[in-house]
C-alpha positions as CSV (number, residue, x, y, z in Angstrom):
1,X,-42.3,-31.4,-7.9
2,X,-43.4,-30.2,-4.2
3,X,-42.4,-27.5,-2.3
4,X,-40.4,-29.3,-0.2
5,X,-39.2,-26.5,1.7
6,X,-43.0,-25.6,2.8
7,X,-43.3,-29.7,3.2
8,X,-40.9,-29.1,6.0
9,X,-41.8,-26.5,7.5
10,X,-45.5,-27.9,7.7
11,X,-43.9,-31.0,8.9
12,X,-41.8,-29.4,12.0
13,X,-45.4,-27.5,12.8
14,X,-47.0,-30.9,13.1
15,X,-44.5,-33.0,14.7
16,X,-44.2,-30.8,17.6
17,X,-48.0,-31.7,18.5
18,X,-47.9,-35.3,17.5
19,X,-48.1,-37.7,19.9
20,X,-45.1,-39.9,19.9
21,X,-45.0,-43.6,18.3
22,X,-46.8,-45.5,15.5
23,X,-49.2,-48.1,15.3
24,X,-47.1,-51.4,15.0
25,X,-44.0,-50.1,15.0
26,X,-40.6,-51.6,16.7
27,X,-37.6,-50.3,17.8
28,X,-34.7,-51.1,20.1
29,X,-32.1,-48.3,21.6
30,X,-29.2,-50.3,22.8
31,X,-27.5,-48.5,26.1
32,X,-24.3,-46.8,26.0
33,X,-23.0,-49.8,27.6
34,X,-23.7,-52.5,25.3
35,X,-22.4,-50.1,22.6
36,X,-19.5,-49.7,24.6
37,X,-19.2,-54.1,24.4
38,X,-19.4,-53.3,21.0
39,X,-16.7,-51.1,20.2
40,X,-14.0,-53.2,22.2
41,X,-14.8,-56.3,20.8
42,X,-12.2,-57.1,17.9
43,X,-14.6,-58.7,15.7
44,X,-18.2,-56.9,16.4
45,X,-16.2,-53.4,16.2
46,X,-15.8,-53.7,12.5
47,X,-19.4,-53.0,12.2
48,X,-22.2,-52.7,14.8
49,X,-25.8,-51.7,15.4
50,X,-26.8,-48.8,18.0
51,X,-30.4,-48.4,16.9
52,X,-32.6,-50.4,14.8
53,X,-36.3,-50.5,13.9
54,X,-39.3,-50.3,12.0
55,X,-42.0,-47.9,11.1
56,X,-45.2,-48.6,9.2
57,X,-47.1,-46.3,7.8
58,X,-45.1,-43.4,9.7
59,X,-47.5,-40.3,9.4
60,X,-45.9,-37.0,10.4
61,X,-42.4,-38.6,10.7
62,X,-40.2,-36.2,11.2
63,X,-36.6,-35.9,12.4
64,X,-33.7,-32.8,12.4
65,X,-30.4,-32.9,14.0
66,X,-28.7,-30.2,13.7
67,X,-26.1,-31.4,16.1
68,X,-24.2,-34.2,14.5
69,X,-24.5,-38.2,15.6
70,X,-22.0,-40.4,14.9
71,X,-23.3,-43.1,13.4
72,X,-24.6,-43.7,9.9
73,X,-28.4,-43.7,9.3
74,X,-29.6,-46.2,7.0
75,X,-33.6,-45.6,5.9
76,X,-35.2,-48.0,3.6
77,X,-38.3,-47.2,2.3
78,X,-40.9,-50.6,1.8
79,X,-44.1,-48.0,0.7
80,X,-44.8,-45.0,0.7
81,X,-42.4,-41.7,0.1
82,X,-40.5,-39.5,2.3
83,X,-37.3,-36.8,1.8
84,X,-34.3,-36.5,3.2
85,X,-31.9,-33.2,3.3
86,X,-28.5,-33.6,3.8
87,X,-24.8,-31.2,2.4
88,X,-27.5,-28.0,1.4
89,X,-29.6,-30.9,-0.5
90,X,-32.9,-31.9,-0.4
91,X,-34.2,-35.5,-1.7
92,X,-37.5,-37.5,-2.4
93,X,-37.5,-41.4,-1.4
94,X,-39.7,-43.8,-3.1
95,X,-41.1,-46.6,-2.2
96,X,-38.2,-49.7,-2.7
97,X,-35.3,-47.0,-2.1
98,X,-32.8,-46.5,0.5
99,X,-30.5,-43.9,1.6
100,X,-27.1,-43.9,4.6
101,X,-26.9,-40.5,6.1
102,X,-23.3,-40.1,6.9
103,X,-22.0,-39.8,10.7
104,X,-20.9,-36.0,11.6
105,X,-23.2,-34.6,9.2
106,X,-26.3,-32.3,10.3
107,X,-29.6,-33.7,8.3
108,X,-33.1,-33.9,8.4
109,X,-35.7,-36.4,6.9
110,X,-39.6,-37.4,7.3
111,X,-42.7,-39.0,5.6
112,X,-44.5,-37.5,3.0
113,X,-47.7,-36.1,4.3
114,X,-50.1,-37.9,1.5
115,X,-48.3,-40.7,1.5
116,X,-46.4,-41.4,4.3
117,X,-43.2,-44.0,4.2
118,X,-43.3,-47.2,5.6
119,X,-39.3,-47.6,6.6
120,X,-36.7,-50.3,8.0
121,X,-34.2,-47.9,9.8
122,X,-30.5,-48.8,11.1
123,X,-28.1,-46.6,13.2
124,X,-24.5,-48.1,12.5
125,X,-20.8,-47.5,13.5
126,X,-17.6,-49.8,12.8
127,X,-14.7,-49.7,11.2
128,X,-15.7,-50.9,7.8
129,X,-19.3,-49.1,8.2
130,X,-17.7,-46.2,5.6
131,X,-17.4,-49.2,2.9
132,X,-21.0,-50.3,3.0
133,X,-22.6,-46.6,3.1
134,X,-20.0,-45.3,-0.1
135,X,-22.7,-44.3,-2.8
136,X,-25.7,-43.9,-0.9
137,X,-26.0,-40.4,-0.3
138,X,-28.5,-40.1,-2.8
139,X,-31.6,-42.1,-2.9
140,X,-31.0,-46.0,-4.1
141,X,-33.4,-48.4,-6.1
142,X,-34.6,-51.8,-4.9
143,X,-37.1,-52.3,-7.4
144,X,-38.8,-56.0,-7.2
145,X,-37.8,-58.5,-10.3
146,X,-37.8,-61.9,-10.7
147,X,-34.5,-62.4,-8.8
148,X,-34.9,-59.7,-6.6
149,X,-34.7,-61.4,-3.2
150,X,-36.2,-58.7,-1.1
151,X,-38.1,-61.1,1.3
152,X,-34.6,-62.6,2.0
153,X,-33.5,-59.1,3.2
154,X,-36.5,-58.7,4.9
155,X,-35.7,-61.8,6.6
156,X,-32.4,-60.8,7.6
157,X,-33.5,-57.7,9.3
158,X,-36.0,-59.4,11.6
159,X,-33.4,-61.9,12.1
160,X,-31.0,-59.2,13.5
161,X,-33.9,-57.1,15.3
162,X,-35.3,-60.4,17.1
163,X,-31.6,-61.2,18.5
164,X,-31.2,-57.7,20.3
165,X,-34.3,-58.0,21.5
166,X,-33.6,-61.4,22.8
167,X,-30.2,-61.1,24.0
168,X,-27.2,-58.4,24.3
169,X,-24.7,-60.9,25.5
170,X,-21.2,-61.2,23.5
171,X,-22.5,-64.0,21.4
172,X,-25.5,-62.3,20.0
173,X,-23.8,-59.0,19.3
174,X,-21.6,-60.8,17.3
175,X,-24.2,-62.7,15.6
176,X,-26.2,-59.4,14.7
177,X,-22.8,-57.7,13.7
178,X,-22.3,-60.8,11.3
179,X,-25.8,-60.4,9.9
180,X,-25.3,-56.4,9.5
181,X,-22.2,-57.3,7.1
182,X,-24.7,-59.4,5.1
183,X,-27.7,-57.3,5.0
184,X,-26.0,-53.7,3.6
185,X,-24.2,-56.2,1.2
186,X,-27.2,-57.1,-0.5
187,X,-27.8,-53.3,-0.7
188,X,-24.2,-52.4,-1.8
189,X,-23.6,-55.3,-3.8
190,X,-27.0,-55.5,-5.1
191,X,-26.1,-56.9,-8.6
192,X,-24.4,-60.1,-6.9
193,X,-26.6,-60.4,-4.5
194,X,-29.5,-61.0,-7.2
195,X,-27.3,-62.9,-9.1
196,X,-27.5,-65.4,-6.4
197,X,-30.7,-67.3,-7.7
198,X,-33.8,-67.1,-9.9
199,X,-37.2,-68.1,-9.4
200,X,-37.4,-69.1,-13.0
201,X,-39.7,-67.4,-15.8
202,X,-42.7,-69.0,-15.6
203,X,-45.5,-66.6,-15.3
204,X,-47.6,-67.9,-12.5
205,X,-43.7,-68.5,-10.1
206,X,-43.0,-65.0,-11.2
207,X,-46.2,-63.5,-9.9
208,X,-46.3,-65.9,-6.8
209,X,-42.4,-64.5,-6.1
210,X,-43.9,-61.1,-6.5
211,X,-46.3,-61.5,-3.8
212,X,-43.4,-63.0,-1.7
213,X,-41.6,-59.9,-2.2
214,X,-44.6,-57.5,-2.0
215,X,-45.8,-59.4,1.1
216,X,-45.9,-56.1,3.3
217,X,-47.8,-54.4,0.9
218,X,-51.9,-54.1,-0.6
219,X,-51.4,-55.7,-3.8
220,X,-54.5,-55.5,-6.5
221,X,-55.0,-57.6,-9.4
222,X,-53.9,-54.4,-11.4
223,X,-50.7,-54.5,-10.0
224,X,-49.9,-58.5,-10.5
225,X,-51.4,-57.9,-14.3
226,X,-49.3,-55.2,-14.7
227,X,-46.1,-57.5,-13.4
228,X,-47.1,-60.5,-15.6
229,X,-47.9,-58.4,-19.1
230,X,-51.3,-59.8,-19.4
231,X,-54.7,-58.2,-19.0
232,X,-56.1,-58.7,-15.4
233,X,-59.2,-61.1,-16.6
234,X,-56.2,-63.3,-18.4
235,X,-54.0,-63.4,-15.5
236,X,-56.8,-63.9,-13.3
237,X,-58.0,-66.8,-15.6
238,X,-54.6,-68.3,-16.0
239,X,-53.6,-67.8,-12.4
240,X,-57.1,-69.7,-11.0
241,X,-56.6,-72.9,-13.5
242,X,-53.0,-73.2,-12.5
243,X,-53.3,-72.6,-8.4
244,X,-57.2,-73.1,-7.8
245,X,-57.5,-69.9,-6.1
246,X,-57.7,-66.7,-7.4
247,X,-54.7,-64.6,-6.8
248,X,-55.8,-62.2,-4.3
249,X,-56.7,-65.3,-2.3
250,X,-53.5,-66.8,-2.5
251,X,-51.7,-63.3,-1.7
252,X,-54.1,-63.5,1.7
253,X,-53.4,-67.3,2.3
254,X,-49.2,-66.3,1.8
255,X,-50.1,-63.4,4.5
256,X,-51.8,-65.6,7.2
257,X,-49.1,-68.3,6.6
258,X,-46.4,-65.3,7.7
259,X,-48.2,-64.4,10.4
260,X,-48.2,-68.0,11.6
261,X,-44.3,-67.9,11.8
262,X,-44.3,-64.5,13.2
263,X,-46.9,-65.8,16.1
264,X,-44.8,-68.8,16.4
265,X,-41.4,-67.4,16.6
266,X,-41.2,-63.8,17.9
267,X,-43.3,-62.2,20.9
268,X,-44.5,-59.2,18.7
269,X,-47.9,-57.9,19.7
270,X,-50.5,-58.6,17.0
271,X,-51.1,-55.1,15.9
272,X,-47.1,-55.3,14.9
273,X,-47.7,-58.6,12.8
274,X,-50.6,-56.7,11.4
275,X,-48.4,-54.7,9.7
276,X,-45.8,-56.6,8.6
277,X,-47.8,-58.4,6.7
278,X,-49.6,-55.5,4.6
279,X,-52.8,-55.5,7.0
280,X,-53.7,-52.4,8.7
281,X,-57.1,-53.3,10.3
282,X,-56.8,-55.3,13.3
283,X,-60.0,-56.4,13.5
284,X,-59.9,-57.6,9.7
285,X,-56.6,-59.5,10.2
286,X,-58.7,-61.4,13.2
287,X,-60.7,-62.5,11.1
288,X,-59.2,-63.4,7.9
289,X,-57.0,-65.2,10.5
290,X,-59.6,-67.3,11.7
291,X,-61.4,-68.2,8.4
292,X,-57.6,-69.8,7.6
293,X,-56.7,-71.3,10.6
294,X,-59.7,-72.3,12.4
295,X,-59.0,-70.2,15.7
296,X,-58.0,-66.4,16.6
297,X,-54.4,-65.4,16.3
298,X,-53.9,-64.9,20.4
299,X,-55.7,-68.9,20.2
300,X,-53.0,-69.9,17.9
301,X,-50.3,-68.7,19.5
302,X,-51.6,-69.6,23.1
303,X,-52.1,-73.3,21.6
304,X,-48.4,-73.2,20.5
305,X,-47.1,-72.6,24.0
306,X,-49.3,-75.7,25.0
307,X,-47.6,-77.8,22.3
308,X,-50.8,-78.3,19.8
309,X,-50.9,-75.8,17.4
310,X,-52.9,-76.1,14.3
311,X,-50.1,-75.9,11.1
312,X,-50.7,-73.2,8.6
313,X,-52.4,-74.4,5.7
314,X,-49.6,-75.3,2.5
315,X,-49.3,-73.6,-0.6
316,X,-49.3,-76.1,-3.3
């Protein structure tokens, strides 16, 4: 195990000199007036957000709070690694894990130096907040599986974020609060959440589901073959025969189709969308998008505003 104390010392020094922000990051910090509205409303006060965000490839991310804050802090690691310290213990965090820090408790956390994490994070309060945080003071696994529904959970997060980004009137706050109940329940009651549906046992269907669950990542043929239990060559042959595309070509089409949805339904910057579909290079993303859609991401969004945008290519 790496010497976490040495790593923490290094990150503390590095964090002092680093420029704030990460490429593709998104965050919302609700103003005190809005938080007071949430706390005063009989419905919202049961569970509500004070801060929310997404940090892709958050190199040198570090936060230490010697003075406790009054919110629970959820960090959901989608990729990479990190760590956190609380109540005298330090834990390593890997991809597909989350943890929830309690309020009124000093803590620290940060990204691994060599493999910085990509995280969804939420600060939340409320009368029912403790129910959802129970048992989450150590890293909790959310490993991909045939019925894992990770992509659905991520869509809930995006719905919460876009709701608060558009408006913070009482109706929007109530809707975001209701979604937060579902989002946290999908983690707290993971087994029940996964029992809701299943993608079936077919190898290709399972592989496609695995791609959907990892749309924000960079998968290789080896990753996909390992999941299905076949060799890379045999899996690629089976996939080509059934789908008419190589596995990675199909995965790239899924990424571009997802990017189209984000371009049409959100005001995210293109570099933010890149990270949400697992492509760090803006230029490569634009070339890939143009090859599939016949226009650049910017042109696609502008055409949509004129009511004449091309439809995403279907994945059959």
